[in-house]
C-alpha positions as CSV (number, residue, x, y, z in Angstrom):
1,X,245.4,75.1,-27.8
2,X,245.6,75.3,-24.0
3,X,244.8,72.3,-21.9
4,X,243.1,72.3,-18.5
5,X,242.7,69.2,-16.4
6,X,239.4,69.1,-14.4
7,X,239.8,66.8,-11.4
8,X,236.4,65.8,-10.0
9,X,235.9,64.9,-6.3
10,X,232.1,64.9,-6.1
11,X,229.5,67.3,-4.7
12,X,226.4,68.8,-6.2
13,X,228.2,70.0,-9.3
14,X,228.9,66.3,-10.3
15,X,225.4,64.8,-9.7
16,X,222.4,64.3,-11.9
17,X,218.9,62.9,-11.3
18,X,218.3,59.3,-12.2
19,X,215.0,59.2,-14.1
20,X,214.2,55.7,-13.0
21,X,214.8,56.1,-9.2
22,X,214.7,59.8,-8.7
23,X,218.0,59.7,-6.8
24,X,221.0,61.9,-7.5
25,X,223.8,60.0,-9.1
26,X,227.3,61.2,-10.3
27,X,227.6,62.9,-13.6
28,X,230.6,61.5,-15.4
29,X,233.2,63.7,-17.3
30,X,231.8,62.9,-20.7
31,X,228.3,64.2,-19.8
32,X,229.7,67.4,-18.5
33,X,232.2,68.0,-21.3
34,X,229.4,67.6,-23.8
35,X,227.7,70.6,-22.3
36,X,230.8,72.7,-21.8
37,X,232.2,75.0,-24.5
38,X,235.4,77.0,-24.0
39,X,236.8,78.0,-27.4
40,X,240.6,77.5,-27.6
41,X,240.7,75.3,-24.4
42,X,241.1,71.5,-24.4
43,X,239.4,70.1,-21.3
44,X,240.3,66.7,-19.9
45,X,238.6,65.1,-16.9
46,X,240.2,63.0,-14.2
47,X,238.1,61.4,-11.4
48,X,239.7,61.6,-8.0
49,X,236.6,60.6,-6.0
50,X,232.8,60.9,-6.1
51,X,232.1,62.2,-2.6
52,X,229.9,64.9,-1.2
53,X,231.8,67.6,0.6
54,X,230.8,66.4,4.0
55,X,232.5,63.1,3.3
56,X,235.8,64.5,2.1
57,X,238.8,64.5,4.5
58,X,242.1,66.4,4.9
59,X,244.0,63.2,4.3
60,X,242.3,62.9,0.9
61,X,243.0,66.6,0.3
62,X,246.7,66.1,0.8
63,X,246.6,63.1,-1.7
64,X,244.7,65.4,-4.1
65,X,247.4,68.0,-3.8
66,X,250.0,65.4,-4.9
67,X,247.9,64.4,-7.9
68,X,247.4,68.0,-8.9
69,X,251.2,68.6,-8.7
70,X,251.8,65.7,-11.0
71,X,249.4,67.2,-13.6
72,X,251.0,70.6,-13.3
73,X,254.4,69.2,-14.2
74,X,253.2,68.5,-17.7
75,X,254.3,71.2,-20.2
76,X,251.1,71.0,-22.1
77,X,248.8,71.7,-19.1
78,X,248.0,75.3,-18.5
79,X,246.2,74.8,-15.2
80,X,244.0,72.5,-13.1
81,X,240.4,72.8,-12.0
82,X,239.0,70.9,-9.0
83,X,235.3,70.4,-8.6
84,X,234.2,69.9,-5.0
85,X,231.2,69.8,-2.7
86,X,230.5,73.2,-1.2
87,X,230.2,72.0,2.4
88,X,234.0,71.7,2.9
89,X,235.2,73.4,-0.3
90,X,236.9,76.2,1.6
91,X,238.9,73.7,3.7
92,X,240.1,71.7,0.7
93,X,241.0,74.9,-1.3
94,X,243.0,76.2,1.6
95,X,244.8,72.9,2.1
96,X,245.8,72.9,-1.6
97,X,247.0,76.5,-1.3
98,X,249.2,75.6,1.6
99,X,250.7,72.5,0.0
100,X,251.0,73.3,-3.8
101,X,253.9,75.4,-4.9
102,X,253.5,76.0,-8.6
103,X,253.0,79.1,-10.8
104,X,250.3,77.5,-12.9
105,X,246.7,78.2,-11.7
106,X,244.8,75.8,-9.6
107,X,241.1,76.7,-9.4
108,X,238.4,75.1,-7.1
109,X,234.7,75.4,-7.9
110,X,231.4,73.6,-7.2
111,X,227.7,74.2,-7.3
112,X,225.3,75.6,-4.8
113,X,222.4,73.6,-6.3
114,X,222.2,70.1,-7.9
115,X,221.4,69.7,-11.6
116,X,217.8,68.8,-11.0
117,X,217.0,72.0,-9.1
118,X,216.0,75.2,-10.9
119,X,218.8,77.6,-11.1
120,X,221.6,75.0,-11.3
121,X,224.8,76.9,-11.3
122,X,227.3,74.1,-11.8
123,X,228.0,74.4,-15.6
124,X,228.5,78.2,-15.4
125,X,230.9,77.9,-12.4
126,X,232.8,75.1,-14.2
127,X,233.1,77.1,-17.5
128,X,234.3,80.1,-15.6
129,X,236.8,78.0,-13.6
130,X,238.2,76.5,-16.8
131,X,238.6,80.0,-18.3
132,X,240.5,81.2,-15.1
133,X,242.7,78.1,-15.0
134,X,243.8,78.7,-18.6
135,X,244.5,82.4,-18.2
136,X,248.0,83.9,-18.2
137,X,246.9,86.6,-15.7
138,X,246.1,84.1,-13.0
139,X,249.5,82.5,-12.8
140,X,251.4,82.9,-9.6
141,X,248.2,83.8,-7.6
142,X,248.0,80.6,-5.5
143,X,244.9,78.4,-5.4
144,X,241.8,80.3,-6.4
145,X,238.1,79.6,-5.8
146,X,235.7,80.6,-8.6
147,X,232.0,80.9,-7.8
148,X,229.1,82.9,-9.2
149,X,231.4,84.8,-11.6
150,X,233.8,85.9,-8.9
151,X,237.5,84.9,-8.3
152,X,238.6,84.5,-4.7
153,X,241.9,83.6,-2.9
154,X,241.6,80.3,-1.1
155,X,242.8,81.8,2.1
156,X,240.0,84.4,2.1
157,X,237.0,82.4,1.0
158,X,234.2,81.5,3.4
159,X,230.9,79.8,2.8
160,X,228.4,82.5,3.9
161,X,225.0,81.1,2.8
162,X,223.6,77.5,2.9
163,X,221.6,77.7,-0.3
164,X,222.2,80.9,-2.3
165,X,224.0,80.7,-5.7
166,X,226.4,83.3,-4.4
167,X,227.3,81.0,-1.5
168,X,230.8,82.2,-1.0
169,X,232.4,85.5,0.0
170,X,235.7,86.9,1.3
171,X,234.5,89.2,4.1
172,X,237.9,90.7,4.9
173,X,239.1,91.4,1.4
174,X,236.5,90.8,-1.2
175,X,237.1,89.0,-4.5
176,X,240.5,89.2,-6.4
177,X,238.6,89.6,-9.6
178,X,235.6,88.8,-11.8
179,X,234.7,86.9,-15.0
180,X,232.6,88.9,-17.4
181,X,231.7,87.2,-20.6
182,X,235.0,86.0,-22.0
183,X,237.2,88.4,-20.1
184,X,238.9,88.1,-16.7
185,X,239.3,91.2,-14.6
186,X,241.8,90.9,-11.8
187,X,241.5,93.8,-9.3
188,X,244.3,92.9,-7.0
189,X,246.8,90.1,-6.2
190,X,248.0,88.4,-3.0
191,X,251.0,90.0,-1.4
192,X,252.1,86.9,0.6
193,X,251.4,83.2,0.7
194,X,252.1,80.5,3.2
195,X,253.7,77.2,2.1
196,X,254.0,74.2,4.3
197,X,256.2,71.4,2.8
198,X,254.8,68.1,4.2
199,X,254.1,64.6,3.1
200,X,251.7,63.8,5.9
201,X,249.4,65.6,8.3
202,X,248.3,65.2,11.8
203,X,244.6,64.1,12.0
204,X,244.1,64.4,15.7
205,X,243.3,68.1,15.8
206,X,240.1,69.3,17.4
207,X,238.1,72.5,16.7
208,X,236.2,74.0,19.6
209,X,234.0,77.1,19.5
210,X,232.8,78.6,22.7
211,X,229.4,80.2,23.1
212,X,228.3,82.6,25.7
213,X,228.7,80.9,29.1
214,X,230.2,77.6,27.6
215,X,231.9,75.4,30.1
216,X,235.3,73.8,29.4
217,X,234.0,70.2,29.1
218,X,234.8,69.7,25.4
219,X,238.2,71.2,26.0
220,X,239.0,68.8,28.8
221,X,237.7,65.9,26.8
222,X,240.1,66.7,24.0
223,X,243.0,66.9,26.6
224,X,241.9,63.5,28.1
225,X,241.9,62.0,24.5
226,X,245.5,63.1,24.0
227,X,244.9,65.0,20.8
228,X,247.9,66.6,19.1
229,X,246.3,70.0,18.7
230,X,243.3,72.1,19.6
231,X,242.0,75.1,17.7
232,X,239.8,77.4,19.8
233,X,237.6,79.7,17.7
234,X,237.8,82.5,20.3
235,X,235.6,85.6,20.8
236,X,236.5,88.7,18.9
237,X,240.2,89.4,18.5
238,X,241.3,86.6,20.9
239,X,239.3,86.2,24.1
240,X,237.9,83.1,26.0
241,X,235.8,82.7,29.1
242,X,238.2,83.0,32.1
243,X,237.3,79.6,33.4
244,X,238.9,78.1,30.2
245,X,242.4,79.3,31.1
246,X,243.3,76.4,33.5
247,X,242.4,73.8,30.8
248,X,244.3,75.7,28.2
249,X,247.3,75.8,30.5
250,X,247.0,72.1,31.1
251,X,246.8,71.3,27.4
252,X,250.0,73.3,26.7
253,X,251.8,71.6,29.7
254,X,251.0,68.3,28.0
255,X,252.5,69.5,24.8
256,X,249.2,69.8,23.0
257,X,249.4,72.7,20.6
258,X,246.7,75.2,21.2
259,X,245.8,77.6,18.3
260,X,243.6,80.6,18.7
261,X,241.4,81.7,15.7
262,X,238.6,84.2,15.7
263,X,234.9,83.3,15.9
264,X,234.3,86.4,13.8
265,X,235.9,84.6,10.8
266,X,238.4,87.3,9.9
267,X,240.7,89.9,11.6
268,X,244.0,90.1,13.5
269,X,244.2,88.6,17.0
270,X,245.3,91.3,19.5
271,X,243.7,93.6,22.1
272,X,244.7,95.7,25.0
273,X,242.1,94.6,27.5
274,X,243.4,93.8,30.9
275,X,240.6,91.5,32.2
276,X,241.0,87.8,32.7
277,X,240.7,85.6,29.6
278,X,241.7,88.4,27.1
279,X,244.5,88.2,24.6
280,X,247.3,88.9,27.1
281,X,246.4,85.8,29.0
282,X,246.4,83.6,25.9
283,X,249.8,85.1,24.8
284,X,251.2,84.5,28.3
285,X,250.2,80.8,28.3
286,X,252.0,80.3,24.9
287,X,249.1,79.7,22.5
288,X,249.6,80.1,18.7
289,X,247.6,82.7,16.9
290,X,246.0,82.2,13.5
291,X,245.5,85.7,12.3
292,X,242.8,86.4,9.7
293,X,241.6,82.8,9.8
294,X,238.4,81.1,10.9
295,X,238.7,78.0,13.0
296,X,238.2,75.6,10.1
297,X,241.2,77.0,8.2
298,X,243.3,77.3,11.3
299,X,242.7,73.6,12.0
300,X,243.8,72.7,8.4
301,X,247.0,74.8,8.9
302,X,247.7,73.2,12.3
303,X,247.2,69.7,10.9
304,X,249.7,70.4,8.1
305,X,252.2,72.2,10.3
306,X,252.2,69.3,12.9
307,X,252.7,66.9,10.0
308,X,255.8,68.8,8.8
309,X,257.8,69.0,12.0
310,X,259.5,66.6,14.4
311,X,258.7,68.6,17.5
312,X,255.2,70.0,17.9
313,X,256.4,73.4,19.2
314,X,258.3,73.9,16.0
315,X,254.9,74.3,14.2
316,X,254.8,77.9,15.6
317,X,256.8,79.1,12.6
318,X,253.6,78.9,10.5
319,X,251.6,80.9,13.1
320,X,253.9,84.0,13.3
């Protein structure tokens, strides 16, 4: 019999309604396993935390990665499932993907709705995630996210709806596969993964998203606060308001690493426009480019990269 470890961190998937108070309280592993049936799979639960996604931090994510690695070292463990609140699920999944180097599957899942709400999807997502974590065909695929019967790569996933059961999508690539009844259908696999070997991360990294006509106030506040890195979720394929360029230049002069991601959420960063503030200006100033990443994931990658190097400028290797 295959064994899958389910590591619980909290979120809507792990809460139930207290009949006395009406409040949502954590569902423990025994409650869940009593409702979960996966023939041929032994499921063991391990509680890491009991936090909503909005309370979870990257520091905890790195600690979680180390705990998962320890489980994967056991010969009798086929894979690991992580249950997580959906608010920051994509960030934790991506952090795990960047820091875990193992051929066994690691699968992250959650619930769009709490157990007391009609249409609760937590048990279905958990059952599918356990099935994927135990499957031979999902080995060497990196960290996966399973939601609403679909299998996604952690680097591609984005939360695209605040309430819908199908809350996640991979706009640039689509799902890697699907779970239909008791079968797993993998349509394609990742060609390349990024691995960042680190034992710590840099917490002082800010994420700033410009809107039309935004001034550079937040950017200059970040510089004054002496943050270690700034991620700018730029327009399109890498453009900022022209009046932001002096502040970006100042940040780089002060050895603050500036990473450009796309506000569109996916796509390569490059253009041939000649006007001020376009890609060529950002390249000339020496910014890093986080291709095919939204700002949230680019921030996670920069935090890990800065934690892995002695000199901040050496983090560029993970933004080639």
